[in-house]
C-alpha positions, 0 to 999 in steps of 0.5 A, a space after each residue: 499500500 505505501 509503495 502504491 502511495 509513493 509511486 502515485 505521488 511520483 507520478 502526480 508530482 511530475 505531471 503537476 510540473 508538466 501541466 502547469 505554467 505557474 511557477 508556484 505550481 511547477 515548484 510544488 510538483 518538483 517538491 512532491 516528486 522529490 519527497 516521494 522518492 526519498 522513502 524509496 531510497 531508505 527502503 533497504 535500511 542500510 547506512 549507505 542508503 540513509 546517507 544517499 537519501 540525506 545527500 539527495 534531500 539536502 541538494 534538492 532542498 537547496 536547489 528548490 529553495 533557489 527556484 522558489 526565491 528566484 520565482 518570487 523575486 521575478 513575480 515581484 519585478 514583473 507582476 506575473 507567475 508565468 514560467 516564460 515571463 522571466 528576465 535574464 538574470 533570474 532565468 540564469 540562476 533558475 536554470 543553474 538550480 534546475 541543472 543542480 536537480 538534474 546533476 549537471 557538472 559542476 553541480 554534479 557531486 551528489 549524483 554518483 554517491 547517491 546512485 551508488 547508495 540506492 537499489 537499482 530500481 530506485 536508481 532507474 527512477 532517479 536516472 529517468 523519471 526524476 529528469 523529466 520535471 526539471 528538464 520540462 521547466 528548462 525547455 520552457 525557460 530556455 529562450 531567456 537563459 544565457 546561451 554561453 552558460 548553457 554552452 559551458 555547462 554542457 561542455 563541462 558535463 560532457 567532459 566531467 561525465 567522460 573523465 569521471 567514469 574512466 576509473 570506475 568499477 561500480 556500474 551504478 557510478 558508471 551509469 551516473 557519469 553516463 547520465 552527466 555526460 548525456 545531459 551535457 549533450 542535451 543542455 549544449 543544444 538546448 537554446 538552439 533546438 529545444 525539440 532536439 533536446 527533447 528527443 535526446 531525452 527520450 532516447 536517453 530514457 529508453 537507453 537508461 531504462 534498458 540498461 538498468 532493467 538489464 543490471 537488475 535481470 543479471 544482478 550486476 553491481 560491479 564490473 568484475 561480475 561481468 566476467 562470468 555472464 557469457 558462461 551461463 547466460 549468453 543471450 542476456 549478455 548479447 542484449 546487455 552488450 548491444 545496450 552499452 554500444 547504443 549508450 556509446 553512440 556507435 552506429 547503427 544503434 539508436 544511441 547514434 542518432 542523437 549525437 549525429 543530430 546534435 553535431 549537425 545542428 551545432 554545425 549548422 548554427 556556426 558552433 563547429 568548435 563546440 561540436 568538435 569538443 563534444 565529439 572529443 569528449 565522446 571518446 572518453 565515454 566510449 573508452 569506459 563503455 567498451 571496457 565493460 564489453 572487454 570484461 564480459 567477452 575477452 576475460 575467461 571466467 573460471 570454468 566449473 567441473 563437468 556435472 549432471 547437476 545444474 548448480 547455477 540457476 539460469 537467469 531469465 529476462 522479463 518481457 520489459 528487458 526485451 522490449 526496451 532492449 529492442 527499442 533502444 538498439 534497433 530502432 535507428 532506422 525510425 529516427 526521421 519519423 521519431 524526430 518528425 513527430 516531435 
């Protein structure tokens, strides 16, 4: 019963933010979704989960207070509570607070630690559903945000996500830095083409959902555990590797299309230097993604003795793993259709 109430609160909070053009209602929606996920974080009753929930609460409270104060000052100055009626200094401050909620660099320090201390299911919600409401507000106020701030935060996030994930062996921390990197690409093109940012967010949610569902099905939390996958679940291992390749952005998988479209858009808007720097940052993420494939395919795990008794229970993927794996890898050919629908 309590989980149903918490899940309903998460949905209501995000939908409240998405459906409102009033600053106060949008802030209320953000707070509802933030407070609803905290009980899910501390559900295992472990010191690590308590620490993660505390860090998450303090960071989100600071960002929410900044958004509330900025909206009040804006209403005092302009006499309006409309989301789009915000002038430049306050819009930049509000955007930075929203980026803190998203975990963008240099306000990213809480995300890897929080994601490492919570279960995979809660990590899936934090990495996907909790990104929707702040990004929706950013999309609405992007016209009034300083473009150089967006470029700087996007570029720094892309490189921090790449450098931070290189030396990690914990898969949840790798996914945290992957989230920072992907969000950096979205923010870099936010003001130039908001529709492209929305498209990138949808693709990111599909790929991240497939990744976390695969990790839950395979019971993976460390990269070294991937060395024994191929011996007893080759089908899930192949699907898992395809998801990794899609997150890397390798063609012809779906993850290639957002990077291709973003680079084309930045080049068309005479920001080729920024596009080049973003492409260079993708080499860093490619390295630690492909290192995971090396562990799971080129390292031979210790073999067991021949026996007629099956001492290891084979893992069975649920239908959602199959659906999200297909959506996040094999739908690259549908890119023009998806982008046209947006």
